[in-house]
N, C-alpha and C positions, 0 to 999 in steps of 0.2 A: 454743704457742698460734698460731692463724692470724694472719697479718699483715694489718693494715688497708692500704687504699690510702694512698699518700703522695705529696706534691708534689715530692719531691726527685728530681733527675736521677740517672741511673745512675752518672755520674762522681763525684757526691757520695756516693751510697750505698755504693759500694765502699770509700770511705775511712771512712765513719762507722758503718756497720752492725756490730753485734756488739761494740760498745765497752762497758766497764763503766759503772756509774752515775757521773755527774759529782759530785764533792765534794772537799773539801780533802784532799790527800794520797792521793787515789785514783789508781791506775795508769791510764795512757792505754790500755794494751793488756790484753786478757783474760789473766790469769795462767795459767801451766801448773800444773794441779792433778794431780800424779801419785799419785792415790789410787784404790784399787780398792773401798774401803768407806768409809762415812761414819757418824758417830755417829747413833744412832737418835733419832727425835723430830722430824725435819724432813722436807723434801720429798725429800732425797737418801737413798738407801740403799746402792745398789750401782752401780758405774760402767758395767756393761753396760746398765743401764736409763737412767741419766742421770748426767752429769758436768758440772761448771761450764765447762770449756774446750770440751767438745763442744757444750754448749748455746749458747755464744757463737757458735760457727761456724754452728750450725743457724739461729740467729736471723739471721745475716748472709745465708746462702744463701736462707732463706725470704723475706727482704725483696727480694732481687734477683730472685727468681722468682715473687713474689706468691703465696706459699703457705706451707705448713708443711713444713719440711725435717727429714729424719732422715739422719744421717751413718752410713756403714758403713765397714768396714775396707778395702774395695776397690770398684772399679766393678762387678766381677763379683758381689761379695757383694750389692750393691744390686740388680743385675739379677736375681739368683736370688731375692731377697726379693719382687720384683715378680712373678716367675713363680709364686711360692708362693700368690699371690692368685687365680690362675686356678682355677676349679672343675675337679674331675676330669673329663677328657674334653672340656673346653672348647675351642672353636676359637680359635686365635690366627692373626691375619693379620700377616705380617711381610715385610720386603723381601728380595729375592733375594740382594743383596749388602749385608751389614751387618757390624758389628764381629764379627770371627771368633768370639770367645768366646761371644757371645750367640747367633750363628747355630748354632754347634755344640751348645750347650746346648738350644736349642729343638728341634733335630733329634733329640737324644737323648730328650727328653721325648716327642716324637711317636713315636719308635720303640718305646718301652715302653708306649704307650697312655695316658700321663698327660695329654697334650693332643692335639689334632688341628691340624696345621699347614697353613696355606694361604700359599703364596709368591706375592708380587706384585712388580711394579716400583714403586718409591717415587714415581716421577713419572707413573704411569698412574692418574689419579684415577678413571676409569671402572672399571678393573679392581679397584681398592681398594673402590669402592662396592659392586660385585657380590660381592666376597669377604667383605664384612662381614656379609652376611645370615646370621643365626644365630650370629655370632661372639661370644665373650666379651671379647676384647681385640684392639685394633689397636695393633701395636707399630711405631712409625715412627722412622727417623732422617732428619733433614733439616738440612743435606746428609748424604748417606749416606757411609759409610766402606767402601771408598776411592774409589768411583766418582763421588762428589760430585753425586749426583742430588738434586733439590730437590722436595719434596712440596708440593702445594697444601694447606697445613695447615688453613685454615678449611673448605675443602670436604671434605677427608677426615675431619676431626673431626665435622663435621655429619652426614656419611653414617654414620659409626660409631655415633654417638649415636642416630640414627634407627633403627638396627638393634638398639639396646639394648646396644652394646658399650662398654666403657671404652677410653680412648685414652691410651697412654704415648708420649711423645716424648723420644728421646735428644737432649739439647741440648748435648752435649759440644763439637761442632764450632762451632756458632754462638755459644754462651755467652749469658748473659742480657744482655750488652752489645748484642747484635744481634737477639735474638729472645726472646720470652716466650710459650712455648706455652700456659701456663695462662691467660694473658690472651686467647688465641685459642680457649679452650674445652677444652683437653686436661685430663685428670684427673690425670695423673702426669707429672712431668719427671724424667728420669734424667741424672745427671752422673757421669762419671769425674773426680772432683776431682783425681786424679793429674795430669790434663792442664792445661788453661788456667787453671782456678780456682787451683790450687796454683802453677803457672807456672814452677817452678824445677827440675823433674825430681828432687825430693828427698823425695817422700812417695808413699804409695799409699793411696787413699781413694775412696769413692763416696758418692753422696747420692741420695735420692729426695725429691721435693717434691710434695705433694698439695694440690689445691685445696680438697677437702672435709675438715673436721676428723675426721670418723669414719673416712674412708679413711686419713688421716694416722696415726691411732691404730692401725689395723690394720698399717700399715707399721712403726710403732715396735715393735709386739709381735713382728713377724718379726725385727727386729734383736735383740731380747732373746732369743728362743727359738733363733735360729740362731747366736747367739754371735758376731756380726760387728761388734762395737763397735770404733771406731778408738781409737788411743792419744791421750792428752792432748797429747803433743808434736807428733804429726802434725796435730792440730786447730789447734794454735798456728801451725804452719808454713803451713797452708792459709789461715788468717785473714790472716797476713802477706802471702801471695801475692795474696789478693783485693784488698788495698789498691792494687795497681798494675794490676789487671786491665784497666780501661778504657784506660789509656794504652798498655799492652802490645798490646792488641787493635788499637788505632788504628795504632800503628807497624807492627805485623806485617801488617795488612791493606793498608796503603799499599805495602809491599814486594811483597806477593802480587799486587796489581793491576798494578804496574809490571812485574814479572818475567814474569808470565803473558802480558802484552801482548807482550813481546819474544819469548817462547817460541813464540808463534803463527807467527813467521816463521823459526824455527830449522830448518835442514835435517835435524837428527837427531831432531826431534819430530814424530810422526805425528798426535798429538791432544793438545790441552790441555784438561783437565777443571777448570774453575773457574767457579762460579756467579755471579761478580761481587762477592761479599762473603765475608768471613771470612778466616781465616789459613791455611787448608788448601787445597792444590791437588793435582793429579796429572797426570802426563804419560805418554803411551804412547811409549816410546822406539823409534825405527826400529832394526830388527835383532833385536828380541826379547829373551829372557831374558839371554843372555850379554852383550850390549851394555849392557843396563840394569844388570846387576851391575857391569860395568866402570865405568859412570858413578858408581855408589855408592862404588866402591872408590877413585876418583881424586880425590874432593873433599878440600879442605883446610879451608876456612872452614865449609862445611856439615859436619854430623856424621852418619855412617852408623850409624843406630840406629833401633830401633822406638820407639813412643810419639810424642807430639805435644804442642803447646801450651806448650812451655817457652820460656825466653828465648833458647835456642840454636836455630838452624835445623837440622832433622833431615830425612833422606830415607832411603827404603828401597824395595826391590822387594818388593811385598806378596806375590807368589806364591812367595817363598822359604819362606813358611810353608805346610806341607803341608795344613793345614786351611782355608786361605783358599778362598773361593768360586771355583769354576771359571769363573764369569762374569767374573772379573777377568782381564784380559789378562796373559800371562806377562811382557811388557815394561813393565807399568805401574809407575811410580815415584811414590810418594806424597811430597809436599813439605809440611813443616810449617814455616812461616815464623816466625823469631824476631825479635829486635830489632837485629841487626847492621846495618851500613851497607848500603844496597841495592846500591851499585855493587860492593862486595866480594862480596856474594852472587852477583850476576850474573856477574862475572868468573870466579869459581870454578866456577859451574855451566856456563857457556858453555865454559870450557876442558875440563871433564870430559866434556861431551857431544861436543865436537869430536874429542877424542882417544880416545873410547870404542871405535870400531871396531878400531883398531890394538891397543888394550889387550886387547880381547876375543879377538882372534886368537891371542894368546900366553898367554892365561890358562886355567886349568882350568875345567871346566864349572861352572855355577851350583850352589851348594850349597843344601840344604834346611835351614831352621832347625827346631828340635825341636818347637815347638808352634804356638800360634795368633797370637802377637804382640799388639800393643796398638794 
């Protein structure tokens, strides 16, 4: 059901949303219900359509994003469900550099004539306004992955609606702690729950949140027909992760702000990409791909891995993935800040950057990872 407006702050909602009813001997947490089918005669029939643990998570995400949430087995499953809503031949306006899986899938659909794709820069409001004429959907990330471009969401949403287009905003980077696209007028919000909402790098899940109940039902039907239901255990883990979302974002954002400030003056950093908020940044490492790879290979406190939003700080050179956008520099390293001590993170990264040229000179060339990363 759609979620009503509420007076509670986000810090309180992440702790209280999606709890079972209050009563004597009732559990504090939503139980894991590992059932694929339910006795007939009630509202539940089959877990692909609805399940108690999944419903508890959807209630929580819906409250956080001010809409009606549907959980999926992965972020890409949620993204593909959204793409299924586009009418045949419909025009989709999307950023030039976006999450690799989404970008590749949109290009595939364009290549087979299923959609018509128009590419824009997420921070170019005028270009987005022009591109939305005759469009069916404006697909935005803000900030973008991995260039950290920030869209003027109110202006872009208004322009798309004026042209008759729906608007989807991927809110994985900002999280509902920092940004609520539905409150700004968007029609759909996409999350890779795998990332900050789950927060512990131990589950894979996605979610779509709709402002309109009819649109939410269309999304739910896509989940049923595409067979992309998440497991009860993963929903339990995601709910547990959400409980600490606000405090994790606060801690990680503090570290991101401090370390990106220091990186601005680092001789091995050509450019710092950080919009001033959030837990994700990127740096263009001087010396290109080989030196950037050496940085990633030299860290000890940081973890060299794909993905983001966990309690551990992660970094990777994004162009190691062959399908990454060619607009992303070869030497760009994406940084996902966790909750470690900021001085430990800085000392480790500074040491890796300083020693990278020598390490790169004696190392084999940068390798390519097998697919698109996260």
